[in-house]
Structures are given as C-alpha cells and as structure tokens.
N, C-alpha and C positions, 0 to 999 in steps of 0.2 A: 762511578756511575750511581745515579740516584735510585732510590727505591721505586719511584714512579716509572722510570725508564725500564728498570728490571721487570716491573709488572707488565708494561706494554710488550716487551720482548717475550715474556712467558706466554702472554695471551696469544701473540702471533704464532709462536711455536705450537701451542695447543691447537689453534685453528688449522695451521698447516698440517699437523699430525692427523687431525680428524678428517680433513679434506683428502689427504693422501691415502688414509686408511679406507675411505669410501671409494676412491678411485681404484685402488688396488683390489679391493674386495669385488667391485663391479667387474673389473677386468678379469679377475680370476674366475668369476661366475659366468663369464662369456658375454659381457656387455661392453659396448663402446659408444662414445659420443660421436654422432654424425653431424659435423659442422660444415658439410658441403653447401655451397651457395646454389640456388636460394635455400635458405634455412627453412625446414619444415618442423614446426614445434612438436608435432605428433611423432616425429621420428628422430628427435635429437638424441635420445637414449635408445639404443636398439640391442637386442640380443643377437649375438653373432652366430655364424655357422663355420663349418670346417670343410677342408678339401683334402681328400686322400688320393695320392697319385702313385702310379707304378707303371713302368714301361718294360718292354722286352726288345732289346736289352736295357738294363738299368743305366743310370748315370746321365740322364737328360736334364738340362737346366730348364728353368720354369719362368715363363713370362705371363703375367696377369695384366691385362689392359696395356700391353706393350712395355710393362715395367718388369725388369729382371728381379726375381725374388731373392733377397739377400738372406743369408743364413742368420738364424736368431742367436748370434753369438754375443757374449758380453765383452768381446775384444774388438772395439770399433776400429782399431788401427789395422786389423786384419780383414781384408775384403774377401769374403767367401760367399758362395751362392748355393742356394738349395739345389739339390739334385734328387732325382727319383731313385728309390722309393722314399716318400716323405708324406707328412701330414701338416698342412698349413691351417692354423687355428685363428680364431678371432677375425674372421672376414665379415665385413658388413654384408647384409642380405642384398641380393640384386644379381643382374646378369654381368658376366665377365667374359672377356675374350682370352682364351687359354692357348698358349703355344708352348710346345715342348721341343727342344733342340738338342741334338747330340752330333758331335763331329762325324762326318762321313755318312750321315743318315738324313733322309728326307724329314723335314719338320712335321709335327702333328699339330693341327689347329682345330679348335672347336669352341663354340659358344656354350658356356655352362651357367647354371643357375645355383646360387648359394641361398639357402633358406635358413631362417632363424632357428637356432637350437638343433640343427641337423647337420650331418656330414654328407657331402656330395662325393661319391666315389667315381673316379676315373682311373680304373685299374686295368692291368694287363694290356696296356696300349702297345700295339705292335709298331715298331719303327723299322723302316726299310732302307737298305743300303743305297747309296748314290753311285755305286760302281757302274762302269760301262760294261756292256755285254762282251763276252769272249767268242770269237768265231771258231766253231768246232770243225765245220767242213763247208766248203763251197758247194752250192747246190741250186738247182732251179726248181726243186720239188717242194711245194708248199704243204704237201700232205705228209705228215710224219706221225709215227706211233712208237710207243715204248713197250719193251718186253715186260712180262709180269714182274720180274725181279728188278726191273729198271736198269739193266746193265747194257742193253742194246737199243738202238734206234733203227727203224725201218723207214727209208725214204721211198715212198711209193712211186713217184714219178721217175726217179733215177734208178729204181730197182737195186737198192744198195742197203746193206746192213752195216751200221757203224758201231764199233766197240767204244763205249763211253769211257773206258779206263785208259786206253791208249790211242783212241781215235782212228784205229785201223779200219779200212773199208773192205767189205766183201761184196763184190758184184754178183747179182743173181742172174743165172742163165734162164730167163723166162721170156716168153713172147706175149702172153696175155697181160692185161692190166687189171687183174683181180685184186680186190682189197685183201691185205694180209690179215691172218688171224694168229696172234701170239698165243701160244699154249700156256695154260696156267701152271701146270705142274713142272714145266721146264722152260729153258730159254730158247725154245724152238719156234719157228715161224712156218705156218702153212700158207702158201700162196700158189695159185694156179696149179694145184694138184701135186706140189712138191713140198716136202717137209725139210726145211733148211735148219741145220744145227751149227750155229756159228762157233760153238765151243769145241766140238769134236770134228767139224767138217765132214760129218757123216750124213749126207743128204740122201733122201729117198724120193724118187720121181715116180709117183703113181700114175701120172698122165701117160707115161710110156706103156704102162700095163693096160690101162683102160681105153685110151684113145684120145685124140686131140679134141673131140667134140664135147668132152665132159667139162663141166664148169660148176659154179656154185658149190665149192668144196666146204665141208665142215667136219672137223674131227671131234667126236664125242670122247673126251679124255677119260671119263670114268670107265669106258669099256674098250677104248682104242679102236672103235669102229668108225670107218670113214664114209661119210655120206657125200653124194654128189648128184648133180642133174645130168642126165644124158638124153638129149633130144626131148621127148615128151614124157619122160619118166624120172622118178626119184629112185636112186639105187643106194646100196650100202655094201661096202667091202668089209668083211668080217676081220677080226683082230688077227687071224692066221695069215692075212695078206693074200689069200687065194680064193676064198668063197665069196661069190658075188650074188647079191639078192636084189631083185626089183621089188620095191616097196609100193610105189604108186605108179599106175600105168595110165597113159593117155590123158595126162593133165598138163595144162600149160602153167607150170609152177613158177611163181615170181620170186618167192622167198620162203624159207622154212626154218624151223628149229626143233631138234629132237629134245624131249624132256622125259627121261626115264622110259616108261612103257608107252609113251605117246609121241606122235610126230605132228607138229602143228605146221600148216602150210597155207599159202595164199595162192589161189588159182584165178585165171581170167579166161572167160569164154564169151559166147554171144549173149548170155544172160547177165553178164556183169562180173564183178570181182567178189570172191567169197573166201572167208577164212574158215579152215576146216581143222577138225581134231580127229586124227586117225590113231586107233589103238593098235600098237605093234603086237600086243599080247593076243588080241582077239581078231586081228587082221580085218578090221571093220571101221567105218566112220562112226564116230560117237556124237559129234556136235558140229554145227557150222552156223555162221551168220553172215549176212551181206555187209560188204563194205561199200563206201561210195565208189561209183564206177570210174571216176576220174581221180587218179592218184598214183604215186610212185612209192610202193611199199617195200620196207626192209625190216627184218627182225634184227634187233640190236642185242647182242649177248652181254648184258651188263647188270643183270639182277638175278639172284638165285631163287627169289620167291615169285616174282611176277614176270610174265612175258612182256617184252617191250617191242611193240610194232610201231614203226615210224613211217608216216606218209610225208616224204620229203617235198612233194609238190605242193601240198596244202598245209605243211608245217603243223601236222597233227600227231600227237603221241597217244597211242592206245596202251593202257596198262591192264593186262589181262591175267586173270587167275587161272593157271593151268589145271587146277582141280575142278573148276566149274566154269567152262568157257561159255560166255553169253554176251549178248550185245549191250548189257547194262554195266559192263565194267568201266573203269575210269577212262575218260577221253579228255585230253588237255589240248586245246587249240592254240594256235599262234606260238608254237614252241620252235625256237631256232637252235638252242643248245641246252644241255642239261648234264647233271652229275648226281649220282645217288650218294647220300650221306650214309645210309644204311638201307636195309631191304624195304623199309616203309616210309622213308623220308627222301624227297627229291628236290634238288635245287634246279630251277629252270629259268630260262630267259625268253622273252618275246621280242628281243632286239633292243628294247628301250627300258625294260624293267626286269628285275630279278625277284623271283618268288620262291618261297619254301612251301612245298606241298606235302602235307601229312596224310597218307592214305588211311591211317587208323581213324582220323577224324574227318576225312574228306574235306579238308580245308586248306586253302592257299593263303599265305601271309606275304604281303609285300615287304621285301628286304630293302631295296633301293631303286631309285629311278634316276637315269642319267640322260644327258642330252646328245650323246653320240651312240651310234648303233653298236650293240654288243654282238660279238661273233663267237666267243667261247667263254666258259666259266670253269674254274677249278676250285676245289674245296680243300683247305688246310685243316684237317680234323683236330689236330692237337692244339692249335693256337686260335681257333675260332675266327678265322678270316677267310675270305675267298679272293681269288685272283680272277679278274675278267679282262678280256681283251677286246679292242675295237680294231678296225683296219689299220690304225696308226699308233695305238698305245697299249701299254700294259698297266693295269690299275689294281690296287688292293682295297677291298672294302672290309672294314672291321665290324664284325657282328655286335660286339659288346658296346662299342662306343659310337657306331654309326658314322665313322669318318671314312672318306675315300681319298687315297693317295695315288697320284700318277707316278709310277716308278720308272717308266721309260716311254719315249716317243720317237718314232721314225716314220718314214714314208710308207712302209708296208710291213705288217705283222700277221702271222697266221699260225695255227696249230700249236698253241702253248701247252706244255706238259710239265708236270712236277717230277723232280728226281726222287730217288729212293728215300731220302731223309726229309723231303719237303723243304729243303733249304735253298733250292735253286730251281730255275725254270729253263727248259729247253724250248726253243721256238724258231720258226722260220721268220726271217726278216730280210729286208733290203735296206742296208745302211750305206748311203753314198753309192759307190760303184760295186759294193760287195754284197751279193745275195747268197744266203746259205742258212745253216742251222747255227744258232747262237745259244750261249749259256749265260744266265744272269743270276748272280747271288741275291738272295732275299734278305737274310738277317745274319 
C-alpha cells in the first residue's frame, strides 16, 4: 500500500472519528437529527424530550404512534420490549399517540406532548381488568346498599340481607318499604322500626312497641336514642328502651336529622316549606328559613361537618352549617349524584358532567364531561380515580391522566358500590336473561 493511499485512509478515519464524536456527543446531550419529510431546516437538529411511564399494575407494553417500543438492548438478536415502569429518552418534540397494553386488562390510550429538554410524566396509570362480572344473587331489586364494614348487602325491593362472604340470604319480615339505615358502629340495619343483626340474628322490633303508624326511623348511634315520626309529631325513644318523649308537636315533618343538642327538620304547611333548627337543650326553635314550596326534601346522612339536604324533585343539594343555620349556605343545583371525598370536598354530577366542589374555596372544578347520562359516581381514594355508571355501562375516570375507560357494558346497570378494599364493584345489572347483583373485579 502506497503512502498516498495510507494518507487518504488516515484522513477518512479522522473525519469519521470527528463526525461520530459529534453525533455521539449530540445524542448524549439530548439532540437528534429530524429528517422527516418535508424537511424543515430550522428543525433538522432538535433537542429531544423524555417520557416517564408507570402503571398499576406494572408490566404494560408501550406503543408510541402505533409502534411497539423495543427495549434498548445491545443484543439485537433478542427481541424484547419495554414495559412499565420505564423512561424513554431522546424522543423528538411533538404530539404522540400513547397506548399501554397488559394481558387481561383494558388498554390505556392518550395523546401526549413531548417538549424539548423536558420529561413528560404519565405515571400511576390505572389499568382495569377485562373480567366478566360474577352473579352473586338473582334479584329484581335495583336499589342496594352496603353495610359500614362492607360485609353485607341490603336489597331494598326484595327485603333481603346478603352475606358477601358466603352469599347466604336473610329475608326480612317487614311490610313497609322504608329505606334502610346501616349503623356505623356495627353491621346492623335499621329499617321500618326494626334493627336487624345479620351476625347474631338478634333482631329488635320497635314498631311492635310503638305502633304501626310510626315511620321515618332514625337511630342516633352516639346515644342509642331512636327517633321516629308518629302522625304529626316527632318522638324519641330513650336508650333504656322504655322512656318515650315527644320532641316536636303538630308539625307536618317531611324529613329530619338530629345533630348533638339540635334537631333539624323540614315542615310543610299552608305558608310553604320551612327548614327549622330546634334546640333539644333549650326546648325551643333557634333558627329557620324558607325553602322553595315545590320540592321533595330528604336529609342525607353522609357528612360529619355539614348537613346535606337534597331536593330530589328539583335536583338541588343544600349544604348547611349546623352551627349557624342560614339561607346563605351552599346550594348546588342540577345534582343527580354525589360522593364526599372528605368533610369539605364533594364530587358531584349533573348527569353529563362531573365536578369537584371545594367548600373551603367555594369553587367547583370540572373533572370530565361525557356523552351519556351519568347515574352514579364512586371515588377510589387511594388510587385517585372515580367510577361512574350510566344506565348501560361502568366507567373509570383517572384523575391524574384524564383518561376514561369503559370497563363493562350491558343493557341495565344500577346502584354500583365499592367493596371493603376498593378492589371490586357490586352492582345491580340485567345481563341477558339474568337480573341480579353482580361483582366485578377492578385491578
């Protein structure tokens, strides 16, 4: 080989070395050449971004713009693919279509934006199982409720208690169609004046003691005092089970709620409908204000700090401060379903939208908007997502990532409830020819 050829080869190797050094340095610094057609000279060399991904559960494969992301392995003969959790570097800036897939789970899909020199985080993505629901019990009752420890179901229409551990049924001997009240301190159910104990079968029928005309029963668990309506009066049976007191006389009471030394109740007469605050300590009315004269009012016992008064006819929720009852308390209109996250934050739906209302800031924030009418909402506190139902579907909305996943569809769905560990949903459904209560695993 002549000296001239050796000099040419040396020059070529030096040039290649310098070019490769520049390319490697640029790549290591987060730059890439963008040679997509049509070529834009102002974007030939771009600083890249990164994408951090994580799912619950982990192990999901990743598609970007319909292309499966391969593992950055130096062994090209071994075909492996990236799975969550992972971080993908050196992505050109722009919009991407992201899809995460895991066997036996519904896929997650979302449009994401990659920015120069920044990391886009799509983390704690909740994936939901594609399992079919399990029929727990045949039933025609679409109204169901869970006990406080979530061990028992009450089927209001069938008047049955279902043990969720062994699916045994207990039929209740009641004639009235009163709504049941699960007691917080135990697994007991108060309905139509009888306290049913599914664990000990030690039922106590107070209606036999007081009479068949008594209704609107409420047990104040902190004192074991039993309130009830009898004709045009509100009465209380003391904890000794013998002493009976008349608290409010000659009032057409529609609904009520005891709170410590106060009794809040709604009455209707010729002058209209009024909410009143009665002091049990002073035996006197302390405050009242007028409510709209057309409405179907019910106290909902779901918050320790505020009174929740719901007008079912006009879909209006009144959030009242029991320490200072006044007509300037919070009034939220067009409410069809809701759930408290804590004593001062409320998730609610107006059928087509879901809002988060913060009473501390008196501000409602839109969470999501859907095209099908929402019937119920449930909040999963530990994983930051909510379940909402329509007449025909169960759906999961992820707070962190803004994605909605339809996890089940059928011809009829009602009364969804989460189990003790928030890992499954109980709900009424009609699937084919079988109507009843079903259980569906989530994750």
